[in-house]
C-alpha positions as CSV (number, residue, x, y, z in Angstrom):
1,M,125.3,69.5,136.1
2,A,126.6,67.1,133.5
3,E,124.6,68.7,131.0
4,A,126.3,72.1,131.9
5,E,129.6,71.0,132.0
6,R,128.8,69.4,128.7
7,G,127.0,72.6,127.3
8,G,123.8,70.8,126.8
9,P,120.6,72.2,127.5
10,V,119.8,73.7,130.6
11,G,116.6,75.0,132.8
12,P,115.9,78.1,133.7
13,P,116.4,78.3,137.3
14,R,113.8,78.3,139.5
15,A,112.0,81.4,141.0
16,G,113.2,82.7,144.1
17,S,116.3,79.8,144.2
18,R,119.7,81.7,145.0
19,P,121.4,81.2,141.7
20,A,118.4,83.1,140.2
21,V,118.8,85.7,143.1
22,A,122.3,86.1,142.3
23,L,122.0,86.8,138.6
24,A,119.1,89.5,138.8
25,A,122.0,90.8,141.2
26,L,124.1,90.9,139.0
27,W,122.1,92.1,136.1
28,L,121.1,95.0,138.5
29,L,124.4,96.1,139.0
30,A,125.7,95.9,135.5
31,G,122.8,98.5,134.8
32,L,123.3,100.6,137.3
33,L,126.8,100.7,136.2
34,A,125.7,101.6,132.5
35,V,123.5,104.1,133.8
36,R,126.6,105.9,135.7
37,Q,128.5,105.4,133.1
38,A,126.4,107.2,130.7
39,A,125.7,110.4,133.4
40,A,129.0,110.5,133.9
41,V,130.3,111.6,130.1
42,L,127.2,113.6,129.9
43,R,127.5,115.3,132.6
44,L,130.9,116.9,131.5
45,P,130.7,119.9,130.1
46,P,131.4,120.4,126.2
47,A,135.0,121.2,126.1
48,R,135.5,117.5,128.0
49,R,133.5,115.5,126.5
50,F,134.4,113.6,123.3
51,T,137.7,114.8,122.9
52,G,138.7,112.9,119.9
53,L,135.8,114.5,117.7
54,A,136.9,117.7,118.9
55,T,138.4,118.4,115.1
56,W,134.3,119.3,114.1
57,A,133.5,121.5,117.5
58,G,132.3,124.8,115.7
59,E,130.7,127.8,117.4
60,H,128.0,127.1,120.0
61,G,129.4,123.7,120.6
62,V,127.7,122.6,116.7
63,P,129.9,120.4,115.1
64,H,131.2,121.5,111.3
65,T,132.6,119.9,108.1
66,H,135.0,121.8,107.0
67,G,138.6,121.6,106.9
68,S,141.0,118.5,107.8
69,L,140.3,115.6,109.8
70,Y,143.6,115.9,111.2
71,D,144.4,119.5,111.6
72,S,144.2,119.3,115.7
73,G,146.0,116.4,115.8
74,R,144.0,114.6,118.2
75,F,142.1,113.0,115.8
76,T,143.5,109.2,115.6
77,G,140.8,107.1,113.6
78,T,140.8,106.2,109.8
79,P,139.6,108.5,107.3
80,L,136.7,105.5,107.0
81,A,136.4,106.4,110.5
82,G,136.0,110.0,109.6
83,L,133.8,109.6,106.2
84,V,131.2,107.7,108.9
85,L,131.1,109.9,112.0
86,R,130.1,112.7,108.9
87,P,126.7,112.4,109.1
88,L,126.4,113.3,112.5
89,T,127.8,116.6,112.2
90,D,124.2,117.7,111.5
91,A,123.0,117.1,114.8
92,A,123.7,120.0,117.7
93,E,126.7,119.5,120.1
94,H,124.2,118.0,123.3
95,G,121.8,115.5,120.8
96,L,125.1,114.4,119.8
97,G,126.1,113.6,122.9
98,V,123.3,111.9,124.2
99,V,122.9,109.9,121.1
100,W,126.8,109.0,121.0
101,T,127.0,108.2,124.6
102,L,123.7,105.6,124.0
103,S,125.3,103.8,120.8
104,T,128.3,103.8,122.2
105,L,126.9,101.8,125.5
106,S,124.7,99.5,123.4
107,L,128.3,98.4,121.5
108,V,129.9,97.9,124.6
109,V,127.1,96.0,126.2
110,A,127.0,93.7,122.4
111,V,130.6,93.1,122.8
112,A,130.2,91.6,126.0
113,L,127.0,89.3,125.5
114,V,129.4,87.8,121.9
115,A,132.5,87.8,123.2
116,V,129.9,85.3,126.4
117,R,128.2,83.5,123.7
118,V,131.6,81.7,122.5
119,L,132.7,80.8,126.3
120,P,133.5,77.3,125.7
121,V,131.5,76.4,129.6
122,G,127.9,75.1,129.4
123,G,124.3,77.0,129.4
124,R,124.2,78.1,133.3
125,M,127.6,79.0,133.5
126,R,127.2,81.3,130.4
127,R,123.7,82.7,131.7
128,G,126.1,83.9,134.6
129,A,128.9,85.4,132.8
130,A,127.1,87.3,131.2
131,P,126.3,90.4,133.2
132,V,129.7,89.7,134.4
133,A,131.7,90.2,130.9
134,V,129.4,93.4,130.9
135,I,130.5,94.6,134.2
136,L,133.8,94.3,134.0
137,T,133.7,95.5,130.3
138,L,132.0,98.7,131.5
139,L,134.5,98.8,134.0
140,S,137.6,98.3,132.3
141,L,139.9,101.2,131.0
142,P,139.5,101.5,126.9
143,V,135.6,101.6,127.4
144,R,135.9,104.6,129.8
145,N,138.5,106.0,127.4
146,T,136.7,105.5,124.7
147,F,133.5,106.9,126.6
148,T,135.0,110.3,126.8
149,L,137.1,110.5,123.5
150,G,134.3,109.3,120.9
151,Q,136.3,107.4,119.6
152,T,135.3,104.4,117.3
153,S,137.7,101.9,118.6
154,V,134.5,99.5,120.0
155,L,133.0,99.0,116.5
156,P,135.7,97.3,115.5
157,V,135.9,94.7,117.7
158,L,132.3,93.8,118.1
159,L,132.9,93.3,114.1
160,V,135.6,91.0,114.7
161,L,133.9,89.1,117.3
162,L,130.8,88.7,115.0
163,G,133.2,87.7,112.1
164,C,136.2,85.0,113.8
165,C,134.0,83.7,116.0
166,R,131.2,83.0,114.3
167,P,130.3,79.3,114.5
168,R,132.2,77.5,111.4
169,I,129.7,77.0,108.7
170,A,131.1,75.1,105.2
171,D,129.7,77.5,103.2
172,R,131.0,80.4,100.6
173,R,128.5,83.0,102.5
174,S,130.3,82.4,106.0
175,G,133.2,83.2,104.6
176,R,132.3,86.0,102.7
177,T,130.0,87.5,105.8
178,T,133.3,86.7,107.9
179,G,135.7,89.1,105.7
180,V,133.3,91.6,105.2
181,L,133.2,92.2,108.8
182,V,136.9,91.6,109.4
183,G,137.7,94.0,106.6
184,L,135.6,96.8,107.3
185,A,137.0,96.4,111.1
186,A,140.2,97.3,109.8
187,A,139.3,99.8,107.9
188,L,138.2,101.5,111.2
189,Q,141.3,100.4,113.0
190,P,144.1,99.1,110.3
191,A,146.1,96.7,113.2
192,V,142.8,94.6,112.8
193,L,144.5,93.6,109.6
194,L,146.3,91.1,111.3
195,F,142.6,88.5,111.8
196,A,143.4,87.9,107.9
197,P,146.4,86.0,108.5
198,L,144.6,83.9,111.1
199,L,142.2,82.7,109.2
200,W,144.6,81.7,107.1
201,L,146.0,79.3,109.3
202,T,142.8,78.1,110.6
203,G,141.9,77.5,107.1
204,R,139.3,79.9,106.5
205,R,140.9,81.3,103.2
206,R,137.8,82.7,101.9
207,A,137.1,84.9,104.7
208,A,140.8,85.7,104.4
209,L,140.6,86.9,100.7
210,V,137.6,88.3,101.4
211,T,138.9,90.5,104.7
212,G,141.8,92.0,102.6
213,A,138.7,93.1,99.4
214,T,136.9,94.5,101.7
215,F,140.1,96.7,103.4
216,A,141.2,97.9,100.3
217,G,137.8,98.9,99.0
218,S,136.9,100.4,102.0
219,T,139.8,102.1,102.2
220,A,139.5,103.4,98.7
221,L,136.6,105.0,99.3
222,A,137.0,107.0,101.6
223,W,140.3,107.9,99.8
224,A,137.8,109.0,97.2
225,A,135.6,111.3,99.2
226,L,138.2,112.4,101.4
227,P,141.4,112.6,99.4
228,D,143.5,115.1,101.5
229,D,142.9,113.5,104.9
230,S,143.5,109.6,103.2
231,W,146.8,111.4,101.7
232,T,147.5,112.7,105.8
233,Y,147.0,109.6,107.2
234,W,148.1,106.7,105.0
235,V,151.3,108.5,103.7
236,H,152.1,111.3,105.5
237,H,151.6,109.2,109.1
238,I,152.0,105.9,107.8
239,A,148.9,104.4,109.1
240,G,148.2,106.9,111.7
241,A,151.1,107.2,112.8
242,G,152.5,110.2,115.2
243,L,148.8,111.1,115.9
244,G,147.3,112.3,118.3
245,D,149.5,112.2,121.7
246,R,153.5,111.5,121.4
247,P,154.3,108.1,120.6
248,D,157.1,107.7,122.9
249,G,154.4,109.0,125.7
250,L,153.3,106.3,128.4
251,A,149.6,106.3,126.9
252,N,151.0,104.5,123.8
253,Q,151.4,100.8,125.3
254,S,153.2,99.6,121.7
255,L,156.9,98.0,121.6
256,H,157.2,100.9,119.2
257,G,156.6,102.7,122.2
258,L,158.8,101.3,124.5
259,L,161.7,101.5,122.3
260,L,161.2,105.3,122.4
261,R,161.0,105.6,125.7
262,L,164.1,103.8,126.5
263,G,165.9,106.4,124.4
264,L,165.9,104.6,121.0
265,R,165.6,106.4,117.7
266,G,166.3,106.5,113.9
267,P,167.2,103.5,112.2
268,L,168.3,101.5,114.7
269,E,165.2,101.9,116.4
270,L,163.3,100.8,113.5
271,G,165.4,97.5,112.9
272,L,164.6,96.5,115.9
273,Y,160.9,97.1,116.7
274,G,160.4,95.7,113.8
275,L,162.8,92.3,114.5
276,L,160.8,92.1,117.7
277,A,157.3,92.5,116.2
278,A,157.8,90.0,113.6
279,A,158.5,87.7,116.6
280,V,155.3,88.6,118.2
281,V,153.8,88.1,115.1
282,T,154.9,84.9,114.8
283,V,154.9,83.0,117.8
284,G,151.4,85.3,118.7
285,L,149.7,84.2,115.4
286,R,150.6,80.5,115.6
287,R,149.5,80.2,118.9
288,A,146.2,81.6,117.9
289,A,145.5,79.7,115.4
290,R,146.3,76.4,117.5
291,Y,143.7,77.7,119.8
292,A,141.0,78.3,117.8
293,R,141.4,74.7,116.1
294,D,140.8,74.0,119.7
295,G,137.5,74.9,120.0
296,Q,138.2,78.7,121.5
297,P,138.1,81.2,119.2
298,L,137.5,83.8,121.9
299,L,140.8,82.8,123.1
300,A,142.0,83.2,119.8
301,T,141.0,86.6,119.6
302,A,141.9,87.8,122.1
303,L,145.6,86.6,121.1
304,T,145.4,88.3,117.9
305,G,144.2,91.1,119.2
306,C,147.2,91.2,121.8
307,V,149.0,90.7,118.9
308,A,148.1,94.0,117.4
309,V,148.4,96.0,120.7
310,A,152.0,95.2,120.7
311,V,152.8,95.6,117.2
312,A,151.0,98.1,116.0
313,P,153.3,101.6,115.9
314,T,150.7,103.3,118.8
315,A,148.5,101.6,120.7
316,W,146.0,104.0,123.0
317,Q,144.1,103.1,125.4
318,H,140.7,103.2,123.7
319,Q,142.4,100.7,121.0
320,Q,143.3,97.7,124.2
321,L,140.1,96.4,125.1
322,W,141.9,93.0,122.8
323,I,143.7,92.4,126.2
324,L,140.7,91.8,128.3
325,F,139.2,89.3,126.2
326,A,141.8,86.9,127.3
327,V,140.9,86.0,130.5
328,A,138.6,83.6,128.4
329,G,141.9,81.0,129.2
330,R,142.4,78.4,131.3
331,V,145.8,78.3,133.6
332,G,147.0,76.0,135.8
333,R,146.9,72.4,136.6
334,R,145.7,73.4,140.6
335,R,142.1,74.9,140.9
336,A,144.1,77.4,143.4
337,D,146.0,78.8,140.5
338,R,142.5,79.1,138.1
339,L,141.7,83.0,139.0
340,A,145.4,84.5,138.9
341,W,145.4,84.8,135.1
342,P,141.7,86.5,135.0
343,V,142.3,88.1,138.1
344,L,146.0,89.8,136.5
345,V,144.0,90.8,133.1
346,V,140.9,92.3,134.7
347,L,143.5,94.3,137.4
348,V,145.4,95.8,134.9
349,M,142.8,96.9,132.4
350,T,140.0,98.5,135.2
351,L,142.8,100.0,137.4
352,S,145.7,103.0,137.0
353,S,149.4,101.6,137.2
354,S,150.0,103.4,140.2
355,V,147.7,101.1,142.0
356,L,148.9,98.4,140.5
357,V,152.1,99.1,141.3
358,A,153.7,101.6,143.6
359,P,155.4,104.3,142.2
360,N,159.0,103.6,142.6
361,P,162.2,103.5,140.4
362,V,162.3,100.0,140.2
363,L,158.5,98.8,140.2
364,G,157.2,101.8,138.9
365,P,157.8,100.9,135.1
366,V,155.9,97.8,135.5
367,G,152.9,99.3,136.2
368,Q,153.6,102.0,133.7
369,H,154.1,99.3,130.9
370,A,151.4,96.7,132.5
371,P,148.9,96.8,129.4
372,L,152.3,95.7,126.8
373,L,153.0,93.6,128.9
374,A,149.7,91.4,129.6
375,A,149.3,91.6,125.6
376,L,152.9,90.2,125.1
377,A,152.6,87.6,128.1
378,A,149.0,86.6,126.5
379,A,150.1,86.3,123.1
380,C,153.5,84.6,123.6
381,V,154.2,83.2,127.1
382,V,150.8,81.8,129.0
383,P,150.8,78.1,128.9
384,F,146.7,78.3,128.1
385,L,145.2,74.7,128.6
386,S,144.0,72.9,125.7
387,R,140.0,71.7,126.0
388,S,141.7,68.6,125.0
389,S,143.9,68.3,128.1
390,A,142.8,65.9,131.5
391,L,143.2,69.4,133.4
392,W,140.6,71.3,131.6
393,D,137.4,70.3,133.9
394,R,139.5,68.4,136.7
395,P,142.3,70.6,137.8
396,V,144.2,69.4,140.7
397,P,141.7,69.8,143.5
398,T,142.0,72.2,146.8
399,P,142.5,69.8,150.3
400,V,140.1,71.8,152.9
401,A,138.9,70.7,156.5
402,G,135.7,69.2,157.5
403,P,133.3,70.5,159.6
404,Q,135.0,71.3,163.2
405,R,133.1,71.5,166.2
406,G,132.9,75.0,167.7
407,R,134.6,75.7,171.4
408,F,132.1,78.4,172.4
409,R,128.7,76.8,171.4
410,W,126.3,80.4,171.8
411,V,128.6,81.6,169.0
412,P,127.1,80.6,165.7
413,L,128.8,79.2,163.0
414,L,128.1,80.4,159.3
415,R,130.9,78.7,157.7
416,F,130.6,80.3,154.4
417,F,133.9,79.9,153.6
418,K,135.6,76.3,153.9
419,R,139.2,76.3,155.1
420,A,141.4,75.2,152.6
421,L,145.1,73.9,153.8
422,N,147.0,74.4,150.2
423,R,149.4,76.7,149.4
424,P,147.6,79.7,147.6
425,N,148.9,80.7,144.3
426,L,151.9,83.2,145.2
427,L,150.9,86.0,142.1
428,L,147.2,85.7,143.0
429,E,148.1,86.6,146.6
430,L,150.8,89.4,145.9
431,M,148.0,91.2,143.8
432,L,145.2,91.3,146.3
433,I,147.6,92.5,148.6
434,R,148.9,95.8,146.8
435,V,145.5,96.3,145.8
436,G,144.2,96.1,149.5
437,Y,146.3,97.9,150.6
438,W,146.1,101.1,147.8
439,A,142.0,100.7,149.1
440,Y,142.9,100.3,152.7
441,S,145.5,103.9,151.5
442,Y,142.4,105.5,149.9
443,I,139.8,104.9,152.0
444,R,141.0,106.0,155.4
445,A,142.5,109.3,153.8
446,Q,138.9,109.8,152.8
447,A,138.0,109.3,156.3
448,P,136.5,112.6,158.1
449,D,139.2,115.1,158.9
450,S,137.2,117.6,160.4
451,R,139.9,119.8,162.7
452,A,137.3,120.6,164.8
453,L,136.0,117.3,165.8
454,A,139.5,115.8,165.8
455,E,140.3,117.4,168.9
456,Y,137.0,117.4,170.8
457,H,137.4,113.6,170.6
458,G,140.9,114.0,171.5
459,R,139.6,116.2,174.5
460,Q,137.4,112.9,175.4
461,I,139.8,110.6,175.1
462,L,142.1,112.6,177.7
463,A,139.0,112.7,180.0
464,V,138.7,109.0,180.0
465,E,142.4,108.6,180.4
466,E,142.3,110.8,183.3
467,F,139.0,109.7,185.1
468,L,140.8,105.9,184.7
469,R,144.8,107.2,184.8
470,L,145.8,106.3,182.4
471,D,147.1,109.2,181.1
472,V,150.9,108.8,181.1
473,E,151.4,110.1,177.5
474,H,152.9,113.6,178.1
475,G,155.3,112.5,180.4
476,V,156.2,109.6,178.3
477,N,156.4,111.8,175.8
478,H,158.7,114.2,177.1
479,F,160.9,111.5,178.3
480,V,161.7,109.8,175.2
481,A,161.7,113.5,173.2
482,G,164.7,114.4,176.3
483,V,167.3,111.5,175.0
484,G,167.8,112.5,171.3
485,R,169.4,108.7,170.4
486,L,166.0,107.2,172.0
487,A,163.8,109.5,170.3
488,D,165.4,108.9,166.9
489,A,165.5,105.3,167.6
490,M,161.7,105.2,168.0
491,D,160.8,107.3,165.2
492,Y,162.7,104.7,163.4
493,Y,160.9,101.4,164.7
494,Y,157.9,103.4,164.2
495,G,158.1,103.9,160.7
496,T,159.9,100.7,159.8
497,F,158.6,97.8,161.7
498,H,154.9,98.6,161.4
499,F,155.0,97.2,157.6
500,L,158.2,95.0,157.7
501,V,157.4,92.7,160.8
502,P,153.9,91.8,159.5
503,M,155.0,91.2,155.7
504,L,158.2,89.1,156.9
505,L,155.9,87.2,158.9
506,L,153.3,86.4,155.8
507,G,156.2,85.4,153.5
508,Y,158.0,82.9,156.3
509,L,154.3,81.7,156.8
510,Y,153.2,81.2,153.0
511,W,156.1,79.7,152.3
512,R,156.6,76.7,155.3
513,R,153.1,77.0,156.9
514,P,150.7,77.6,154.2
515,A,147.4,76.8,155.8
516,T,148.8,78.6,159.0
517,Y,149.2,81.4,156.3
518,R,145.7,81.5,155.3
519,W,143.9,81.5,158.6
520,A,146.8,84.4,159.9
521,R,145.9,86.7,156.6
522,T,142.2,86.6,156.7
523,G,142.3,87.5,160.5
524,L,144.5,90.5,159.3
525,A,143.0,92.1,156.4
526,L,139.7,91.5,158.2
527,A,140.8,93.3,161.9
528,T,142.2,95.8,158.9
529,L,138.5,96.6,157.5
530,V,136.9,96.7,161.1
531,A,139.5,99.7,161.3
532,L,138.4,101.6,158.5
533,A,135.0,101.9,160.3
534,G,136.7,103.5,163.3
535,F,138.6,105.5,161.1
536,W,135.0,107.3,159.5
537,L,133.1,107.0,162.3
538,Y,135.7,108.3,165.0
539,P,138.3,111.1,163.5
540,L,140.9,111.6,166.4
541,A,143.1,114.1,167.0
542,P,146.8,112.1,168.4
543,P,148.6,113.8,171.0
544,R,151.0,115.5,168.7
545,L,148.6,117.5,166.8
546,M,146.8,118.5,170.2
547,P,146.9,122.1,170.6
548,G,148.0,124.1,173.8
549,L,148.9,120.4,175.6
550,G,152.8,120.3,175.4
551,F,153.2,117.3,173.1
552,I,156.4,116.6,170.9
553,D,156.3,115.5,167.7
554,T,159.7,113.9,168.1
555,A,159.9,112.6,164.3
556,N,158.7,115.7,162.2
557,G,159.2,118.5,164.8
558,P,156.8,121.1,165.8
559,Q,154.0,121.2,163.6
560,D,152.1,124.8,162.9
561,L,148.4,124.2,164.6
562,S,147.4,127.8,163.6
563,H,147.5,126.3,160.0
564,P,144.8,124.7,158.1
565,E,147.4,121.7,156.9
566,F,149.7,121.3,160.4
567,G,152.6,121.4,157.6
568,A,153.7,118.8,155.6
569,L,152.9,115.5,156.7
570,T,149.4,116.1,156.6
571,E,149.3,116.6,152.8
572,L,150.4,112.6,152.5
573,A,147.5,111.3,154.5
574,N,144.8,111.9,157.4
575,Q,146.4,112.5,160.2
576,Y,143.4,111.6,162.0
577,A,142.8,108.3,161.5
578,A,144.6,107.0,164.9
579,M,141.5,105.2,166.6
580,P,142.0,102.4,166.6
581,S,145.7,102.5,166.0
582,L,146.6,99.7,163.7
583,H,150.7,99.8,164.5
584,I,148.8,98.4,168.1
585,G,146.8,96.3,165.9
586,W,149.2,94.6,163.5
587,S,152.0,94.2,166.1
588,L,149.2,92.1,168.4
589,W,148.0,90.4,164.9
590,C,152.0,89.8,164.9
591,G,152.4,88.5,168.8
592,V,149.2,86.3,168.6
593,V,151.0,84.5,165.0
594,I,154.0,83.7,166.9
595,A,152.5,82.3,169.6
596,V,150.7,79.7,167.7
597,V,153.4,79.2,165.2
598,G,156.2,79.1,167.6
599,P,158.7,76.4,168.1
600,R,159.9,77.8,171.2
601,T,158.9,78.8,174.1
602,W,160.8,81.5,174.0
603,A,160.0,82.5,170.9
604,R,156.5,82.8,171.7
605,W,157.3,85.2,174.7
606,L,159.4,87.4,172.3
607,G,156.5,87.7,169.9
608,M,154.3,88.4,172.7
609,L,156.6,91.2,173.7
610,Y,156.5,93.2,170.2
611,P,152.9,94.7,170.9
612,L,154.3,95.7,174.1
613,M,157.4,97.7,172.7
614,T,155.1,99.2,169.9
615,L,153.3,100.5,172.7
616,T,155.7,102.1,174.0
617,V,157.0,103.5,170.7
618,I,153.8,105.1,169.5
619,V,153.0,106.5,173.1
620,G,156.6,107.7,173.0
621,T,156.4,109.7,170.4
622,A,152.7,111.4,171.2
623,N,151.1,109.7,167.7
624,H,148.3,108.0,169.9
625,Y,147.0,107.6,173.1
626,V,147.2,104.2,175.4
627,L,142.9,104.0,174.6
628,D,143.6,104.1,170.9
629,A,145.9,100.6,171.6
630,V,142.8,99.1,173.5
631,G,140.9,99.8,170.0
632,G,143.8,98.3,168.2
633,A,143.5,95.3,170.2
634,A,140.1,95.1,169.4
635,V,139.3,95.1,166.1
636,V,142.1,92.0,165.9
637,A,140.1,90.3,168.3
638,A,136.6,91.8,166.3
639,G,139.1,90.0,163.5
640,F,139.8,86.9,164.2
641,G,136.1,86.4,165.5
642,I,134.8,87.0,162.3
643,Q,136.7,84.4,160.7
644,Y,135.6,82.7,163.6
645,V,131.8,82.7,162.8
646,L,132.6,82.6,158.9
647,T,134.7,79.9,158.8
648,G,134.8,78.4,161.9
649,P,137.4,77.2,164.3
650,G,140.9,77.2,163.0
651,R,143.2,74.7,165.3
652,G,140.9,71.9,164.0
653,A,142.0,72.9,160.0
654,L,145.7,73.4,161.2
655,A,145.9,69.8,162.0
656,L,146.3,69.0,158.3
657,A,145.0,65.5,158.2
658,G,146.1,63.7,155.8
659,I,148.8,66.3,154.3
660,P,152.9,64.6,153.8
661,G,154.7,65.9,156.5
662,A,152.2,67.4,159.0
663,R,153.6,65.4,161.9
664,K,156.7,67.0,161.3
665,G,155.7,70.3,163.4
666,D,154.5,71.9,159.8
667,E,151.3,73.4,161.6
668,G,152.9,74.6,165.2
669,G,152.3,70.7,166.6
670,V,148.3,70.9,166.2
671,A,148.8,67.9,163.9
672,A,147.7,66.0,167.3
673,E,144.0,66.8,166.8
674,R,143.7,65.3,163.2
675,A,140.8,66.8,161.4
676,P,138.8,65.9,158.5
677,V,139.9,66.9,155.5
678,R,138.6,66.5,152.2
679,A,139.7,67.8,148.4
680,V,137.5,70.3,146.6
681,G,137.4,70.2,143.0
């Protein structure tokens, strides 16, 4: 293991061992993603496939060679890129699609493998990182965009990685090769010229000079072959600015695009853009040079690429792959903080803005500019660790509770996860909560919503309740609907408290009782996952959507049950995801947590009243049956039960033995049960 940490030789994993099986599974997943991506592109109709190459699309889908590259305004590559693509114009569109897709796929895999090869990790970790890098690269938005557009943006990235991340060899041939590779990349993507100053700042001056010469020679060659197109690209559009979509559109994730979206125009915008670009270039390249000298060539390359994304006049999505490589940097003193930056970068580069941030006037612009913000943060702000730092390999460890004996000996304790006792990283928690809630909403919306089946299940529920003499929904609903203020209060309660109370409770636990927070949020997440299974397996029409039974929808008024969409409400969410009731589930979870951590008896009893109040509201507003509440209670019990099996008993972990301040009631008065605590690092 020590040799692995130092990057020394490590033998291959034994056949049948867990690492070998996990590695094989990762490679299998990478292969399946590659096949799926290729199939997804080739299944597209010709009109939607390789739209960046549409300038050559002639009759019957056969590419042609006459006309300007920029007639359609959709091709944004350099004249050299067009010159390189010319030989492909002899192939029919279908054959071109197969060749182009497989070639792009090969380039993507090569980029991922080259990047992993220069990671500052040991051999065993590098082997495990290789399939992960391929998976993340295939899933990234720039690569997915490149596949469908038919752009050449992956090739410059590969050329720069091969040139800048090669082992340092003090001879002329090495400098010449690096310069040629980076120069060719710059001729395909002009912003890559920023790597020439990086080479100069890191002492590779010969390579920097060769980069400039290669760029100039390649551009001159393209100018001689395509003079009109070269004039259009370099002079009329000033290095391609204005080609493609509107420069003030959200697709342009650069400082220039941001200023245009803010309403700035003319000399003021150009002057401010120049000042900001100069500042980003100065700070970003100095940081990149420092990390290159520190033995982190991939991070230095990523930071320079992020600078290029930010300062280029146009930075379309297919040109943003550089941001993904910023995951190579290590950030954070604590081990608990190490995942925050990589997860943030991966989410930004794989998910759309509406998934990252809820679309609203306040936070929506943050999600819309997430790639630009990530590029600026990586280039100028994020304090990446130096390899000489004592925290590089030894971050502050995470205290965890030792194994505890279970109260129920008949329950097998798997203990897959150790119980951490410290406060988790806030940014990481917020990201996971947001993405988790989006996934929950998406899966719930995709659950079966057959009207006939949902109404059939509704009649089943009513029949069971009638047999058990629990069918009180109709009477309670009509009583509430007859009292206007009571109905309004319950409607407000139903739409507000469901989210507000759990979020406030989670915030309090995170700030004051971190170990309890981990226990509580894991139980809530598992309960919600179990509930999603219920939505899929048992679609159920709530009382307000049951025809002919006389229930009153107090919040939305009468629903047109003869219409397939039942009014405007059902356009927003799957209204048949009623069993189990997560209003009851989440409120019962709140009650259980308050009962555990409440400092006073009256507070604990008040917490347990909350789910009873919620039960009254969901029945009175005709949103759920009584048995839905039973289902909600069942999923909460299942969530805490699964957590118990996976991590062991919780109260022993909450003792926080050895943690300063634990005996001051930090964990709800359970510090008397001292649990063994050790650090994982």
